[in-house]
VEXDREN-2710 file (C-alpha; in Angstrom, 1 decimal):
% VEXDREN-2710
k/r/px/py/pz
1/UNK/0.0/0.0/0.0
2/UNK/1.4/3.4/-0.9
3/UNK/1.7/6.3/1.6
4/UNK/-1.4/8.1/0.3
5/UNK/-3.7/5.1/0.5
6/UNK/-2.2/4.1/3.9
7/UNK/-3.1/7.5/5.3
8/UNK/-6.7/7.3/4.0
9/UNK/-7.0/3.8/5.5
10/UNK/-5.8/5.0/8.8
11/UNK/-8.2/8.0/8.8
12/UNK/-11.1/5.7/8.0
13/UNK/-10.1/3.4/10.8
14/UNK/-10.0/6.3/13.3
15/UNK/-13.4/7.5/12.2
16/UNK/-14.7/3.9/12.7
17/UNK/-13.1/3.8/16.1
18/UNK/-14.8/7.1/17.1
19/UNK/-18.2/5.7/16.1
20/UNK/-17.7/2.5/18.1
21/UNK/-16.7/4.1/21.5
22/UNK/-14.7/1.7/23.5
23/UNK/-15.4/-1.4/21.6
24/UNK/-12.5/-1.3/19.1
25/UNK/-8.9/-0.2/18.8
26/UNK/-6.9/0.7/15.7
27/UNK/-3.5/-0.7/14.8
28/UNK/-1.6/1.4/12.3
29/UNK/2.0/0.9/11.4
30/UNK/2.4/-1.5/14.3
31/UNK/1.2/1.2/16.9
32/UNK/-1.9/0.4/18.9
33/UNK/-4.3/3.4/19.3
34/UNK/-6.3/2.9/22.5
35/UNK/-10.0/3.9/22.5
36/UNK/-11.0/7.0/24.5
37/UNK/-13.3/6.2/27.4
38/UNK/-16.6/8.0/27.7
39/UNK/-18.3/9.0/30.9
40/UNK/-21.9/9.8/31.8
41/UNK/-22.6/11.9/34.8
42/UNK/-25.7/13.0/36.6
43/UNK/-25.8/16.6/37.9
44/UNK/-28.4/17.2/40.6
45/UNK/-29.3/20.7/41.8
46/UNK/-31.1/22.5/44.6
47/UNK/-33.0/24.6/42.1
48/UNK/-36.1/24.0/40.0
49/UNK/-35.3/22.6/36.6
50/UNK/-34.2/25.4/34.2
51/UNK/-34.9/28.1/36.8
52/UNK/-33.4/31.4/35.4
53/UNK/-29.9/32.1/36.5
54/UNK/-29.5/29.6/39.2
55/UNK/-30.9/26.7/37.2
56/UNK/-29.5/27.7/33.9
57/UNK/-25.9/27.7/35.2
58/UNK/-25.7/23.9/35.5
59/UNK/-27.4/23.5/32.1
60/UNK/-24.7/25.9/30.6
61/UNK/-22.0/23.8/32.3
62/UNK/-23.3/20.6/31.0
63/UNK/-23.6/21.9/27.5
64/UNK/-20.0/23.4/27.6
65/UNK/-18.5/20.1/28.9
66/UNK/-20.4/18.0/26.4
67/UNK/-19.2/20.2/23.5
68/UNK/-15.6/20.6/24.7
69/UNK/-15.1/16.9/25.3
70/UNK/-16.7/16.0/22.0
71/UNK/-19.2/13.8/23.9
72/UNK/-16.6/12.0/26.0
73/UNK/-18.1/13.4/29.2
74/UNK/-21.9/13.7/29.0
75/UNK/-23.6/15.5/31.8
76/UNK/-27.4/15.3/32.4
77/UNK/-28.9/17.9/34.7
78/UNK/-31.7/17.1/37.1
79/UNK/-33.7/19.8/39.0
80/UNK/-34.7/19.7/42.6
81/UNK/-37.0/16.8/43.4
82/UNK/-36.3/14.9/40.1
83/UNK/-33.9/12.5/41.7
84/UNK/-33.4/13.8/45.2
85/UNK/-35.0/16.6/47.3
86/UNK/-33.4/20.1/47.0
87/UNK/-31.7/19.7/50.3
88/UNK/-30.5/16.2/49.6
89/UNK/-27.9/17.2/47.0
90/UNK/-24.9/17.2/49.4
91/UNK/-25.5/13.7/50.7
92/UNK/-26.4/12.2/47.3
93/UNK/-23.2/13.4/45.7
94/UNK/-21.1/12.5/48.8
95/UNK/-22.2/8.9/48.7
96/UNK/-21.9/8.6/44.9
97/UNK/-25.6/8.3/44.1
98/UNK/-24.9/11.2/41.7
99/UNK/-21.6/12.3/40.3
100/UNK/-22.1/16.0/40.6
101/UNK/-24.3/18.7/42.2
102/UNK/-25.0/22.4/42.1
103/UNK/-26.2/24.4/45.1
104/UNK/-24.9/26.6/47.9
105/UNK/-22.4/25.7/50.6
106/UNK/-24.3/27.5/53.4
107/UNK/-27.1/24.9/53.1
108/UNK/-24.8/22.4/54.6
109/UNK/-24.0/24.3/57.8
110/UNK/-25.1/21.2/59.8
111/UNK/-22.3/19.2/58.1
112/UNK/-19.6/21.8/59.1
113/UNK/-19.9/25.3/60.6
114/UNK/-17.2/26.4/58.1
115/UNK/-19.4/25.9/55.0
116/UNK/-21.2/29.3/55.1
117/UNK/-17.9/31.1/54.4
118/UNK/-17.9/29.6/50.9
119/UNK/-21.3/31.1/50.1
120/UNK/-21.8/34.4/52.0
121/UNK/-20.9/36.0/55.2
122/UNK/-23.1/38.9/56.5
123/UNK/-21.3/42.2/55.9
124/UNK/-18.5/40.2/54.2
125/UNK/-17.0/40.0/50.7
126/UNK/-18.8/41.1/47.6
127/UNK/-18.8/39.0/44.4
128/UNK/-15.5/40.3/43.0
129/UNK/-13.8/39.9/46.4
130/UNK/-15.2/36.4/46.9
131/UNK/-13.8/35.4/43.5
132/UNK/-10.4/36.9/44.5
133/UNK/-10.3/35.2/47.8
134/UNK/-11.3/31.8/46.5
135/UNK/-9.1/31.7/43.4
136/UNK/-6.1/33.8/44.5
137/UNK/-6.3/34.1/48.3
138/UNK/-6.3/30.4/49.4
139/UNK/-10.1/30.1/49.8
140/UNK/-10.6/27.3/47.3
141/UNK/-7.9/25.2/48.9
142/UNK/-9.6/25.6/52.3
143/UNK/-12.9/24.7/50.8
144/UNK/-11.6/21.5/49.4
145/UNK/-9.9/20.7/52.7
146/UNK/-13.3/21.1/54.5
147/UNK/-15.1/19.0/51.9
148/UNK/-12.5/16.2/51.7
149/UNK/-13.9/14.1/54.6
150/UNK/-17.3/14.1/52.8
151/UNK/-15.7/12.6/49.6
152/UNK/-16.4/15.8/47.7
153/UNK/-14.4/18.2/45.5
154/UNK/-15.9/21.7/45.3
155/UNK/-15.6/24.3/42.6
156/UNK/-17.0/27.8/42.3
157/UNK/-20.5/27.7/40.7
158/UNK/-21.6/31.3/40.0
159/UNK/-22.4/34.4/41.9
160/UNK/-25.6/36.5/42.0
161/UNK/-23.8/39.6/43.2
162/UNK/-25.1/41.8/46.1
163/UNK/-28.6/40.5/46.9
164/UNK/-31.7/42.3/48.1
165/UNK/-32.5/42.2/51.8
166/UNK/-35.8/40.5/51.1
167/UNK/-39.6/40.7/50.9
168/UNK/-41.7/41.7/53.9
169/UNK/-45.4/41.9/54.6
170/UNK/-44.9/44.9/56.8
171/UNK/-42.7/47.9/56.9
172/UNK/-39.4/47.7/58.9
173/UNK/-38.9/50.9/60.7
174/UNK/-37.0/49.7/63.9
175/UNK/-35.3/46.6/65.2
176/UNK/-38.5/45.9/67.2
177/UNK/-40.3/45.2/63.9
178/UNK/-38.1/42.2/63.4
179/UNK/-39.0/40.5/66.6
180/UNK/-41.2/37.5/66.2
181/UNK/-41.0/37.8/62.4
182/UNK/-40.7/34.4/60.7
183/UNK/-38.3/34.8/57.7
184/UNK/-36.8/32.4/55.3
185/UNK/-33.1/33.2/55.8
186/UNK/-30.4/30.4/55.8
187/UNK/-26.7/30.2/56.8
188/UNK/-25.0/32.5/59.3
189/UNK/-27.5/35.2/58.4
190/UNK/-30.3/33.1/60.0
191/UNK/-28.4/33.0/63.3
192/UNK/-27.9/36.8/63.1
193/UNK/-31.6/37.3/62.4
194/UNK/-32.5/35.1/65.4
195/UNK/-30.1/37.2/67.6
196/UNK/-32.1/40.3/66.9
197/UNK/-35.4/38.6/67.8
198/UNK/-36.5/37.1/64.4
199/UNK/-37.4/33.5/63.7
200/UNK/-35.2/32.1/60.9
201/UNK/-36.6/29.4/58.6
202/UNK/-34.8/27.3/56.0
203/UNK/-36.8/26.5/52.9
204/UNK/-35.9/25.6/49.3
205/UNK/-36.7/28.3/46.7
206/UNK/-39.6/26.3/45.2
207/UNK/-41.6/26.6/48.5
208/UNK/-41.3/30.3/49.1
209/UNK/-44.3/31.6/47.2
210/UNK/-46.7/29.2/49.0
211/UNK/-45.1/29.8/52.4
212/UNK/-45.6/33.6/52.0
213/UNK/-49.0/33.2/50.6
214/UNK/-50.3/31.0/53.4
215/UNK/-48.6/33.0/56.2
216/UNK/-46.2/30.1/57.1
217/UNK/-43.5/32.8/56.9
218/UNK/-43.8/36.6/57.2
219/UNK/-40.8/37.5/55.0
220/UNK/-38.2/35.9/52.8
221/UNK/-34.9/36.7/51.2
222/UNK/-34.2/34.9/47.9
223/UNK/-31.8/36.5/45.4
224/UNK/-32.7/39.7/43.6
225/UNK/-35.2/41.2/41.1
226/UNK/-34.5/38.8/38.3
227/UNK/-35.2/35.6/40.2
228/UNK/-37.7/37.0/42.7
229/UNK/-40.0/38.2/40.0
230/UNK/-39.8/34.7/38.3
231/UNK/-41.1/33.2/41.6
232/UNK/-43.9/35.9/41.7
233/UNK/-42.9/37.0/45.2
234/UNK/-44.2/40.4/44.5
235/UNK/-47.7/38.9/44.4
236/UNK/-47.5/37.8/48.0
237/UNK/-45.4/40.4/49.7
238/UNK/-45.7/44.2/49.7
239/UNK/-42.3/45.6/50.6
240/UNK/-39.0/44.9/49.0
241/UNK/-36.0/45.9/51.1
242/UNK/-32.3/46.6/50.5
243/UNK/-29.3/46.3/50.9
244/UNK/-28.5/42.6/51.1
245/UNK/-26.5/42.8/54.3
246/UNK/-26.7/39.0/54.6
247/UNK/-25.4/38.0/51.2
248/UNK/-23.1/40.7/49.7
249/UNK/-21.7/38.3/47.1
250/UNK/-23.4/35.0/47.3
251/UNK/-21.2/32.3/45.8
252/UNK/-22.7/29.0/44.5
253/UNK/-21.0/25.7/44.2
254/UNK/-20.4/22.8/41.9
255/UNK/-19.6/19.7/44.0
256/UNK/-18.1/16.5/42.5
257/UNK/-17.9/13.0/44.1
258/UNK/-14.2/12.5/44.7
259/UNK/-14.2/8.9/43.4
260/UNK/-15.9/10.0/40.1
261/UNK/-13.4/12.9/39.8
262/UNK/-10.4/10.5/40.3
263/UNK/-11.6/8.4/37.4
264/UNK/-11.4/11.3/34.9
265/UNK/-8.3/11.6/32.7
266/UNK/-6.3/14.8/32.9
267/UNK/-7.8/16.4/29.8
268/UNK/-11.4/15.9/31.0
269/UNK/-10.5/17.3/34.4
270/UNK/-9.1/20.4/32.7
271/UNK/-12.3/20.7/30.7
272/UNK/-14.5/20.5/33.9
273/UNK/-12.3/22.9/35.8
274/UNK/-12.3/25.5/33.0
275/UNK/-16.1/25.1/32.4
276/UNK/-16.8/25.8/36.1
277/UNK/-14.7/29.0/35.9
278/UNK/-16.5/30.1/32.8
279/UNK/-20.0/29.4/34.2
280/UNK/-19.0/31.1/37.5
281/UNK/-18.3/34.4/35.6
282/UNK/-21.2/34.0/33.2
283/UNK/-23.7/33.9/36.1
284/UNK/-22.5/37.2/37.6
285/UNK/-22.6/38.7/34.1
286/UNK/-26.2/37.6/33.7
287/UNK/-27.4/38.8/37.0
288/UNK/-25.7/42.2/36.5
289/UNK/-27.7/42.6/33.2
290/UNK/-31.0/41.0/34.2
291/UNK/-31.6/42.5/37.7
292/UNK/-31.8/46.0/36.2
293/UNK/-34.7/45.3/33.9
294/UNK/-36.5/43.2/36.4
295/UNK/-36.4/45.8/39.1
296/UNK/-37.8/48.4/36.8
297/UNK/-40.7/46.1/35.9
298/UNK/-41.4/45.3/39.6
299/UNK/-41.7/49.0/40.4
300/UNK/-43.3/50.4/37.3
301/UNK/-45.6/47.6/36.4
302/UNK/-46.4/45.8/39.6
303/UNK/-46.2/48.7/42.0
304/UNK/-43.6/47.1/44.4
305/UNK/-42.5/49.4/47.2
306/UNK/-38.7/49.4/47.4
307/UNK/-37.4/50.4/50.8
308/UNK/-34.0/50.9/52.4
309/UNK/-33.4/49.3/55.8
310/UNK/-33.0/52.0/58.4
311/UNK/-29.5/52.7/59.6
312/UNK/-30.2/51.6/63.2
313/UNK/-31.6/48.2/61.9
314/UNK/-28.5/47.6/59.9
315/UNK/-26.3/48.6/62.9
316/UNK/-28.1/46.1/65.1
317/UNK/-27.7/43.4/62.5
318/UNK/-24.0/44.2/62.1
319/UNK/-23.5/44.0/65.9
320/UNK/-25.3/40.7/66.0
321/UNK/-23.3/39.4/63.1
322/UNK/-20.0/40.2/64.9
323/UNK/-21.2/38.3/67.9
324/UNK/-22.4/35.3/66.0
325/UNK/-19.1/35.2/64.1
326/UNK/-17.1/35.2/67.3
327/UNK/-19.2/32.4/68.7
328/UNK/-18.9/30.3/65.5
329/UNK/-15.1/30.5/65.3
330/UNK/-14.7/29.8/69.0
331/UNK/-16.8/26.6/68.8
332/UNK/-15.2/25.1/65.7
333/UNK/-11.6/24.8/64.7
334/UNK/-12.3/24.5/61.0
335/UNK/-14.6/27.6/61.0
336/UNK/-11.8/29.5/62.8
337/UNK/-9.2/28.4/60.3
338/UNK/-11.4/29.5/57.4
339/UNK/-12.3/32.7/59.1
340/UNK/-8.7/33.7/59.6
341/UNK/-8.1/33.4/55.9
342/UNK/-11.4/35.1/54.9
343/UNK/-11.0/38.0/57.3
344/UNK/-7.3/38.6/56.4
345/UNK/-8.3/38.9/52.8
346/UNK/-11.2/41.2/53.7
347/UNK/-8.9/43.5/55.7
348/UNK/-6.4/43.6/52.8
349/UNK/-9.0/44.2/50.1
350/UNK/-11.1/47.0/51.8
351/UNK/-8.5/49.8/51.4
352/UNK/-8.2/49.3/47.7
353/UNK/-12.0/48.7/47.2
354/UNK/-12.5/52.0/49.0
355/UNK/-10.4/54.0/46.6
356/UNK/-11.4/52.1/43.5
357/UNK/-15.0/50.7/43.4
358/UNK/-16.5/52.7/46.2
359/UNK/-14.9/56.0/45.2
360/UNK/-15.8/55.5/41.5
361/UNK/-19.5/54.6/42.3
362/UNK/-19.8/57.7/44.5
363/UNK/-18.2/59.9/41.9
364/UNK/-20.4/58.5/39.1
END
């Protein structure tokens, strides 16, 4: 066989191999070409299927990975309740019932008091600062250290930016107005809310509308205008408060079962890693664009009353937040270790944020 025909034969054999997956190998010129293994993963989430922003992020991730790997790693996304309940994601991925999950670390505070640091800390870091701490300040390494005993490998999974303080069925004029108020507010913020006299409740997003409508809760925080309008929260609550003291830069997470991760070859690991980084930034871009239009519609079309939390209420929440933080880090070595890194980065970043972002926004 001449060189030209030999090349054609080899090319045809490679095409056949690609079509047959793992079933055949090709031998050309005495060199064996091994088949490339394919993987099929399930990605379960804490969000309703295809929910804007939060739910579209895992879908975007799956699409990107499928395309970049040329189908070698196929990821199928399941919304909350399709395979496991919303709050069952952590355990399901930990035990390998699903290879991957998407949610928020502060939902798993019962697993480790350190987990809320990787979502949001009241009066803590904003979205840009969180990304900086996690990717260049040692935060991601600590995150993986905390999750290692649970057989999980975490990755950043998107940020919603500064959130709204939430929806309330009555005006908040003083701290007294918070006392006895039942509010859906998870993580460390829930403990802070309890400290000022409120009653924190943890509920998945899909239950918020009904809970507000029936009076099971008096108030709720969720995300911001883009997502809150999708849930129709403006139909069951009158007042919309800001700023989001509790979640200044809410970071979501992708979690991968460590055993499933170990089975991936290096190139697929690189694809997954880069896809999570891309989706992480894309979500922040989307919320930055979508919240604007949604807020305008909420106010102009639906008559939503947007209110700023009074200064004395924010001051009380800040004082309670400091107290809760000190108790948290005093009671758990891992929480203290993560706090030291988180707080050191915060102290370092504030001076520059003050003369850059803050100064510019005030000037503009």
